[in-house]
C-alpha positions in Angstrom: 92.1 77.0 61.2 88.7 76.4 62.6 88.0 77.5 65.8 89.6 76.2 68.5 87.9 76.5 72.2 88.0 73.8 74.3 90.9 72.1 75.9 89.6 69.0 74.5 90.0 70.3 70.6 93.4 71.4 71.5 96.8 69.5 70.5 99.7 69.5 73.5 101.2 73.0 71.7 97.9 74.7 71.6 97.3 74.2 74.9 101.2 75.4 75.7 100.4 78.6 73.4 97.8 79.7 75.5 100.2 79.8 78.7 102.7 82.3 77.3 103.0 85.6 77.3 105.1 87.7 75.1 105.9 91.1 73.8 107.8 92.2 70.9 110.0 95.8 70.4 108.3 97.7 68.2 105.2 100.1 67.1 104.1 97.5 64.8 103.7 94.2 65.0 106.0 92.4 64.2 107.2 89.2 62.0 108.7 87.3 64.5 105.7 87.6 67.0 103.2 86.6 64.0 105.3 83.5 63.2 105.0 82.8 67.2 101.7 83.4 66.6 101.0 81.0 64.1 103.5 78.1 64.1 104.0 77.9 67.7 100.2 78.8 68.2 101.2 81.4 71.1 97.8 83.0 72.4 98.6 86.5 74.1 100.8 89.8 74.3 102.6 91.8 76.9 102.9 95.5 76.3 105.5 97.8 76.9 106.3 101.7 76.4 108.5 100.6 73.0 105.3 99.5 71.6 102.7 102.9 72.1 102.7 105.9 70.5 99.8 107.3 70.4 96.0 106.0 71.3 95.4 105.7 68.2 97.9 103.8 67.0 97.5 101.5 70.1 93.9 100.6 69.4 95.2 99.6 65.8 98.3 97.0 66.9 95.8 95.4 69.5 92.9 95.0 67.0 95.5 93.6 64.9 96.8 91.4 67.4 93.7 89.4 68.5 92.7 89.4 64.9 96.2 87.3 64.3 95.6 84.9 68.2 91.6 84.2 66.8 92.9 83.0 63.3 95.6 81.1 64.2 94.8 80.0 67.6 90.7 80.0 67.6 90.6 81.8 70.6 91.1 85.9 71.4 94.5 86.6 73.7 95.0 88.3 76.8 96.3 91.5 75.8 98.4 92.8 79.0 100.0 95.8 80.3 101.6 97.0 83.4 99.2 100.5 83.8 100.4 100.5 88.1 100.3 104.2 87.4 103.3 106.7 88.5 106.8 105.1 88.0 104.9 102.4 86.4 103.4 103.6 83.5 103.1 101.9 80.2 100.1 104.2 78.4 100.7 107.2 75.9 100.4 110.8 76.6 97.4 111.5 75.2 96.1 108.5 77.4 95.0 109.5 81.5 97.8 108.3 84.0 96.9 107.8 87.3 98.9 108.5 90.0 101.5 105.8 91.3 100.5 103.6 94.5 102.3 105.7 97.2 101.0 108.9 96.0 97.1 107.4 95.7 98.0 106.0 99.7 98.9 110.0 100.6 95.3 111.1 99.7 94.0 109.1 102.8 91.2 108.0 100.8 90.5 104.4 99.6 87.9 105.8 96.8 90.7 107.2 95.2 92.5 104.1 94.6 88.8 102.7 93.1 88.3 105.6 91.0 92.1 105.2 89.9 91.2 101.4 89.0 87.8 102.4 87.1 89.7 105.0 85.3 92.8 103.1 84.1 90.0 100.0 83.3 87.6 101.9 81.1 90.6 103.3 78.6 92.5 100.3 78.8 89.3 98.2 77.6 88.2 101.1 75.3 91.7 100.2 73.5 91.3 96.4 73.4 93.4 95.7 76.3 92.2 93.3 78.9 94.6 92.1 81.3 96.5 94.8 83.6 99.0 93.7 85.8 98.0 95.3 88.9 98.1 96.8 92.2 101.3 96.1 93.6 100.0 94.3 96.8 103.5 94.1 98.3 104.6 95.9 101.9 107.4 98.4 101.4 108.8 97.5 104.6 112.1 98.0 103.7 113.2 101.3 102.7 116.4 100.1 101.0 113.6 98.1 98.5 115.3 99.4 95.2 112.1 98.2 92.5 109.1 98.4 94.8 109.3 101.7 97.1 106.5 104.2 95.8 104.6 101.3 94.0 103.6 99.8 96.9 101.0 101.9 98.9 102.9 101.6 102.2 104.8 99.9 104.6 102.0 98.3 106.9 99.7 95.6 105.5 96.3 97.5 106.8 97.1 100.1 104.2 98.3 98.1 101.4 95.3 95.9 102.1 92.8 98.9 101.7 94.5 100.6 98.7 95.3 97.7 96.9 91.6 96.1 97.1 90.1 99.4 96.1 92.3 99.6 92.9 91.8 95.9 92.3 87.6 96.3 92.4 88.3 99.1 90.3 89.9 97.4 87.4 87.5 94.2 87.8 84.3 96.6 88.1 85.7 98.2 84.5 86.1 95.2 82.7 89.9 94.1 83.4 90.9 91.5 84.7 93.6 92.7 87.5 96.7 90.8 88.8 98.1 91.3 92.3 101.9 91.0 92.6 104.2 89.8 93.7 103.3 86.6 96.0 103.7 86.2 98.4 106.2 89.7 98.9 108.8 91.6 97.1 108.5 94.2 99.8 111.1 93.1 102.1 114.4 93.0 99.6 117.2 95.2 99.1 117.5 93.7 95.1 115.8 94.0 92.3 115.1 90.4 90.6 114.9 92.1 87.0 118.8 91.9 87.9 119.5 89.2 91.0 117.9 86.9 92.6 116.6 88.1 96.2 116.1 86.0 99.2 113.8 86.4 102.0 115.1 84.4 105.2 111.5 84.4 107.2 109.4 82.1 108.0 105.5 81.1 107.1 104.5 82.4 110.7 106.2 85.3 110.2 105.0 85.9 106.6 101.7 85.1 108.0 101.7 88.2 110.3 103.0 91.2 107.2 103.3 90.0 103.4 100.4 87.6 103.1 97.9 89.7 104.6 97.1 91.5 101.8 97.0 88.8 99.7 95.0 87.1 102.4 92.4 90.3 102.1 92.2 90.4 98.4 91.7 86.3 97.9 88.5 87.1 100.5 87.5 89.9 98.4 87.5 87.8 94.6 90.9 88.8 93.5 91.0 87.1 90.0 94.7 87.1 89.2 97.8 86.6 91.5 101.4 86.9 89.8 104.2 85.3 91.7 108.0 86.5 92.8 111.6 85.3 92.0 112.2 85.5 95.7 114.1 82.4 97.4 112.2 81.5 100.7 114.5 79.2 102.1 112.5 78.9 105.4 109.3 77.8 103.2 110.7 75.9 100.1 114.0 73.6 100.6 114.9 73.3 97.4 116.9 75.7 96.1 113.8 77.7 93.5 112.3 81.3 94.1 108.3 81.0 94.5 107.6 80.9 90.4 109.3 77.5 90.6 108.2 76.5 94.4 105.4 74.4 94.0 105.3 74.3 98.2 104.7 78.1 97.6 102.3 78.3 94.8 100.1 75.0 94.9 100.7 74.7 98.8 100.6 77.6 100.3 98.5 79.9 98.0 96.0 77.7 96.5 95.8 75.0 99.5 96.3 77.1 102.4 94.8 80.4 100.9 92.7 78.5 98.8 93.0 80.7 96.1 91.1 79.7 92.7 91.8 82.2 90.2 94.9 82.5 87.5 98.4 82.5 88.9 100.6 83.8 86.7 104.8 84.0 86.7 106.1 87.5 86.3 108.7 87.4 83.4 111.0 85.0 83.0 113.7 86.7 81.3 114.3 88.6 84.7 118.0 87.4 85.7 116.4 86.0 88.8 115.2 82.9 86.7 117.6 83.2 83.8 120.7 83.6 84.8 120.1 81.4 87.6 117.9 78.5 86.3 117.8 79.2 82.6 114.1 80.7 80.9 113.0 77.5 79.6 113.6 75.5 82.6 112.0 78.1 84.5 109.2 77.6 82.4 108.7 74.2 83.1 109.6 74.4 86.7 106.9 77.2 87.2 104.3 75.4 85.5 105.0 72.2 87.8 104.9 74.5 90.7 101.2 75.2 89.2 101.1 78.5 87.7 98.4 78.9 85.4 100.3 81.7 82.6 103.8 82.3 82.5 105.6 85.4 81.0 108.5 85.0 78.7 108.1 88.9 77.4 111.0 89.9 74.9 112.8 87.7 73.1 111.3 85.0 71.0 113.9 81.9 70.7 113.3 82.0 74.2 109.3 81.3 74.0 110.7 78.5 71.4 113.2 77.1 73.5 110.4 76.9 76.2 107.6 75.5 74.2 110.3 72.8 73.2 111.2 72.1 76.7 107.9 72.3 77.6 106.7 69.2 75.3 109.8 67.0 76.5 109.3 67.4 79.4 105.8 66.1 79.2 106.9 63.3 76.4 109.4 62.0 79.3 106.8 61.9 81.9 108.3 64.8 84.4 105.4 66.5 83.4 102.0 65.6 83.9 99.6 66.9 80.8 97.1 67.3 82.8 98.8 69.9 84.7 98.6 71.7 81.4 94.7 71.1 80.6 93.7 72.4 84.1 95.9 75.7 83.8 94.0 76.1 80.2 90.8 75.1 81.6 91.6 78.3 83.6 92.3 80.6 80.9 89.8 79.5 78.7 87.3 80.6 81.4 89.3 83.7 82.3 89.0 84.8 78.5 85.5 83.7 77.6 84.3 86.5 80.6 87.4 89.4 79.7 89.0 89.1 76.5 86.3 89.9 74.2 86.8 91.9 70.9 85.1 94.8 70.4 85.8 97.9 68.1 88.3 100.9 69.9 86.3 103.9 71.7 89.0 106.3 71.6 86.7 109.2 72.8 86.5 107.8 76.4 90.9 107.7 76.1 92.1 110.9 77.9 88.6 112.2 78.0 87.7 115.4 79.5 86.1 113.6 81.9 89.0 111.0 83.3 91.6 114.3 82.9 89.9 116.3 85.4 89.0 113.7 87.7 92.7 112.6 87.6 93.7 116.4 87.9 91.6 116.7 91.2 93.6 113.0 92.7 97.1 114.4 92.0 95.9 117.4 93.6 95.8 115.7 97.0 98.8 113.4 96.6 101.4 116.0 97.4 103.2 115.8 101.2 104.5 118.5 103.0 106.9 115.9 104.9 108.5 118.5 107.1 109.1 122.4 107.5 107.2 125.0 106.1 106.9 126.6 102.5 107.3 130.0 100.9 104.7 130.9 98.3 106.9 131.6 95.2 105.3 134.7 92.8 105.4 134.4 88.8 108.2 136.2 87.7 110.3 136.2 91.3 113.6 137.4 90.3 114.9 136.0 93.7 113.7 132.4 93.1 115.7 129.5 91.6 114.5 125.8 90.4 117.6 123.1 90.1 117.2 119.6 89.6 118.1 116.7 87.7 116.2 114.9 84.8 115.0 111.4 85.0 116.8 108.8 84.9 115.8 104.6 84.5 115.8 103.8 88.2 115.3 99.9 88.2 114.1 97.5 85.2 110.2 98.3 86.6 110.4 101.8 85.2 109.1 102.7 82.2 111.4 104.4 79.6 113.0 107.5 80.6 111.6 110.7 78.9 114.9 112.5 77.8 113.0 116.1 77.2 111.6 116.2 80.4 113.6 118.6 82.9 111.9 119.1 86.6 114.0 122.4 86.6 113.4 123.7 82.9 109.5 122.5 83.3 109.1 124.4 87.0 111.1 127.5 86.0 109.5 128.0 82.6 106.3 128.4 84.4 106.5 130.6 86.6 109.2 132.3 85.1 111.9 132.1 86.8 115.6 131.1 87.2 116.4 127.6 86.5 119.1 125.3 86.1 119.6 121.4 85.5 122.4 119.2 87.2 123.5 115.6 86.6 121.8 113.0 88.1 125.4 112.7 90.6 127.0 115.1 89.9 130.8 115.6 91.7 132.4 118.2 93.7 133.1 120.7 90.8 129.3 120.0 88.3 128.4 120.7 92.8 130.6 124.4 92.9 129.4 125.5 89.2 125.8 125.0 90.0 126.1 127.0 93.6 128.3 129.5 91.8 124.9 130.2 89.9 123.0 131.1 92.8 122.6 134.3 94.5 122.8 135.1 98.0 119.4 135.6 99.7 117.7 133.4 96.7 115.0 130.8 97.3 116.2 127.1 96.0 113.9 124.4 95.4 116.1 121.6 94.8 114.2 118.8 93.1 115.6 115.3 94.1 115.8 111.9 91.8 116.6 109.0 94.7 119.5 110.8 95.7 120.2 108.2 98.7 122.1 106.2 95.1 123.2 109.5 94.1 125.0 111.1 96.7 126.5 114.5 94.7 122.7 115.0 94.6 122.8 115.1 98.5 125.8 116.9 99.1 124.4 119.3 96.8 121.6 120.0 99.4 124.0 119.7 102.2 126.6 122.7 100.2 123.4 124.8 99.4 121.9 124.4 102.9 125.2 125.6 104.9 126.0 128.4 102.9 122.5 129.7 104.4 120.4 129.3 101.0 116.7 128.5 101.6 116.2 125.4 100.3 113.0 124.0 99.4 113.8 120.2 99.1 111.1 117.8 96.2 111.5 114.8 96.3 110.6 113.5 92.5 111.1 109.6 93.3 111.8 107.8 96.9 110.5 109.8 99.6 113.2 108.3 101.7 115.8 111.1 100.7 114.5 113.9 102.6 115.1 112.2 105.5 119.0 112.0 105.0 119.2 116.1 104.3 119.0 118.1 107.6 117.7 121.7 107.4 116.0 122.1 104.7 113.2 124.6 104.7 110.8 122.8 103.8 110.2 119.3 102.3 107.7 118.2 99.9 107.5 114.3 98.1 106.0 114.3 94.6 107.0 110.5 94.7 106.9 111.2 90.5 108.8 112.7 87.8 106.3 113.3 85.0 104.7 116.4 83.7 101.2 115.8 84.9 102.8 115.3 88.8 104.9 118.9 87.9 101.3 120.4 87.0 99.9 119.4 90.1 102.9 120.9 91.8 102.4 124.2 90.8 99.7 125.6 92.5 101.4 124.6 95.9 104.2 126.3 95.1 103.0 129.1 94.3 101.2 128.9 97.7 97.1 128.5 96.2 97.0 124.9 96.9 96.9 123.5 100.6 98.8 119.9 101.1 96.6 117.5 103.2 98.5 114.6 101.8 100.6 112.2 104.1 103.0 110.1 103.7 101.6 106.1 104.0 105.0 105.1 106.0 106.1 104.9 109.2 110.1 104.4 108.6 111.8 106.7 106.5 115.3 105.1 107.1 
């Protein structure tokens, strides 16, 4: 195929292909993905952890993807990724993986958010990845939120705007497109839209006083891409459709009222909020009619094909104006001309000494002493006992779990002290067995991972404290767990279950580093 570079040169199918982003489940470019590019002109890809082994494999994969896109569509593709940092991290271990949003905001220094964006952009671009689906601009004003929580910079509009815009600027200045998410706000939900359909029953006036403020500020500061939320807003959209499929929210509110001119992208249309309640293909048509430019169907080739045919049929039937598609594709091509340049990988930048040193310093500023005090731990101290669960996939946005990483083992071995792992939700027999291994007079450091949903961890903490055991709590996931336990000697918020986070914790536990961070949340429960 010759080079196709303008909307006028494209067939309807080629235009639709430019509007779709999809993925595949393997480390190598799958045959199904190649066929989607060749036969359906799909022009963009999303990468997940299952596509990534190390930087060299990733750079080669991206190069092959771009070769396919250029050969069969005439246009380089958007290579997208959810590299938020912290809990939502896709890049490999030999890259520099930054802390998550709440951890960065805990430092009290917005320049850390900018640095995190700049480092991330530099490494993504070095591997050919040109579009980061970050930062999160949701205000986590609901402590029960199962899917945003530590992915948010905090529970006030001011904090989220300041840190989110700094991250956005770091990404854009580093040459990588940045998408804010999830418009018009996913913070005040108690349902994960990956597995259900959340509802926020707020008026437009209420949203304008809180949820919309970070997005409005970012638009004024040059936001280039915004992702829609799969959430019902019945006070704003009278039809029973989520924001992604709502012309009232996408076109009238975002584009007209807020005067946003950049790309509008959908969250994945395979999430149950769309797939189960509307159907992915119907959702794709609804999203385009609403004013979404770029639609994500991230996993399933058959659903991509169904969506392409459904969009073609909607145009043929006069249900969807081709002019809407043309407008979206012009915008996509304009952003691709700026950001989707194909260049050789620069592997030396990925995980460089300078990036890792800056990241380690940033991480050292993220650890919060939430309450109480810390008793310094000496190496080889026979009276210290580390206890903790393994991580698990706490929601569908999370990265896949590293089953080999154990908080108790990692910290215990590096300190040379006793340690034991417990189940994610231990029953009473397991709790008693665990406590039986704790001798009188020992100092227990207990790692909690989203204990509110796994009440056996709360019971274990309570029973240790009730027995008079000096207990230091470490929140490895959501910090809200710490408000549910009384009587701890001290409580720390680490906010992340990773080797990098554990490395930053060690000097704090040993009394070699004083904590300076403060949680950017006002409501703990």
